[in-house]
N, C-alpha and C positions, 0 to 999 in steps of 0.2 A: 578392664580391667575398670574404665568409664563412671559407669551406674553402676558399681560395687566400691568394691575399696580401692587406693594405688597402686601399684603395682610398690614393690619398698623402692625408698629412694624415689619415688616424683614427685613427691609435694608434702608440706609440711606446715599443714595450715597451724594459724593459731588462734585465739578468744576461743572464742564457744567450741567451737569447734576444736580446738586442741583441749578442752576441757571433757566435751563428749569423746573425746575421743581416750583418756584417758581413764576416764570413769567404764570406759566399754569394757578396758583393755585391763583393768582392773576387779570386774565385776568374770569377766572371762580365771582369769590367772587362781582367782577365789575358788570357780568352781569347777576345774579342769582338779586344784590342791580338796577338795572334796568328795567330789564322782568321777572325777576322771575325765578321755578326751570322752569314750563311749557313752557317758554319766549328764555329760553336758548336755544343756538345750538355753536355743536363741530364749523362753520363756523363762532361764532363768537370769542371766546376764538382763535384760529386760526390769526382772523386779530389782537384781541389785544393781542394777547402774541407774535405774531410772530413767532410762533411755526407753520410748513405747517401743513394742517388738515390731513393725513394720516399719519403722526407724529404721532398727536394725541393716532388717533384712533389704531395704532400700540401700540400705550403702555398703554393708557387708554383706546380702549375697546369705548370710546361712553358715551357723555353724563355721565351715572352714571359714569363710571368708574373717571371721572372727575372728579365730587363733591367731591366721596366717599374721593379720595388721597387730595382735597380742607380738608376737617373735617380732615382730617391723620396728616397733616402739620398742621391745628390749634398748633392739640395739641400739636406740637411737641417745644414748646412756653418756657419761661422759667418763667411764672407764678408761683407763694407758694401763701398761707393763708395767711391772714393776723393773729397780733400778736400781741393783741391787751395786757392781760395779763389776763385776764377773761373770759369766756365763752359767756358770750353774748357778751359780748365786740366783738370779734369774729366772731358772729351766726351775730349781722348786722350789720359787715360791708364786709360779707359775701350778706346779702342779699344785703345792697344797693347797690351792685355790680351789681347784678344782675340786679337789678332797672336799675344804671347808662345802661347797656347794651342798653337796650332796651328803655333808651329814651329821647334820639337823632332818630326822623324817618330813617333818613339818615345811623344812621351807625347800625339799627336795620335789615333795608333791605336783605343783609343777610344773617345773620343770623336765622332770621325768615324764610328765603327763602329756608335752610336748612331744620326744622319743616316743611316746608309744605311735602317739598322730597321725605319726610323719610316716609307718605302718599300714594305716589304715587311710588316710588324702593325700593322695598325691599333688596338692597343696598344699596341703601345713608338710610336706615334704619340701618340696619346695621350700618355703618361706626358713623354713628351717636350715640346708643346707644356705643359703644367704648369710641365716643370720651370723653360723659358725665360721663361714670363710669370712667374713667380711672384721667379725671378731678376731681370728689368723691372722688377719691380715697386717694388726693394728697391734699381733706382737710378734711378727716381722723385724719392728726396729731392736728388738733386745739380740736378732742374732746378726741383726746388720750390724750391732754398739759392735760387736764379740771379732766379727772383723774384723773391722778397724783398729780394735787393738791386740789382732796376731793370734787373739783363742781362735780363733777359724779357718781355715780355711777361705783361700778368696774362691771365689766361682759352690759354693755352700750357697745349695737349697732351704730359705733363712722356711719360704713356708711348711719343705717338710721335715723345717729340722723342728718343728713346734707340733708341727702335732702327730709327732715319733710322741712326743714327751706326756700328752696326752690318751694316746690311745690304748698304755697298757691297763690306766684309771681306768676307762668307759667300756675296757671288758669285759672287768670285773662287777665295775656296776651295773650291764645294759645287758652283755647276754651271759657272763655265766652266775652274775650273785652273788659272788665272792664279798668277802667288806675286804675296805678299802679305808690305808689308813697315813698317819704323816710316815713311819718306816716306808712304806710303799712308796708310796709320792715322791720320798726322797731316792731309789734305790732310779724310780722312772727316769729321776732330773740324772740321776750320775749315768746311766747309760746309753743317756742322749748324746751326754756331753765328750764320753770317751766315742761312742760313735761320730762324734764332728770332725775330733782330734781325729782320728783315725782316715778322714776321708773320705764315711761312707758317705757320706748327704754332698757331697764333690756338683759338678757334672760340667762339659765339657772336658778338654783335654787339658793335658799340663798342668792337671790341678793337683794336690794333695794332702796329708798331714800339715796341722799347722804345727808352729813350736814353739807354741805356748806356753809356758810352764807346769810342770805340776799341780793337779787342783789343790791348793792351800798351802800354795809357793806364792 
């Protein structure tokens, strides 16, 4: 990607380059929200960002590169997972964040378009995969704290747990297109905690259910 856009995590330019990249990112997000991936064009991004389309083609290679870099830049934020003091509270907060992110149709337009783009572009799919892998990696601290407190068995697969709590929400959002509310988010968290305590996410031999107190106790 030396002549287009750097692969995720390889370079973090500053100054004017960073401002240009941010302006382009904002234009991509706006365009995805307004037109979706199929309707997004380099001409639109150029007009919206103020960056000449020749530059866009030279640095990003086209729409696929622009979308991939927008996702890469989104992953550079300072977001941290919740720390409520117990596993169920943390997972409930994570599930509600997913629900809240897609509750407002206007706010959800761009992230929904990113998911749609992943089905139409392999490069967008790679970028989306990298974005969520990094996001889930940050969330693993939630499970690691729970293991340290005795709420989860040693050997619990933290990555599997944080994916499990959001999986039923994404199923409804992007597959069955059913509504997602706070009650469903809480249910997803409670079900995941029950599975954790039963040892469903443990790896290796000699692991078993946690001896944690009951929820709310």
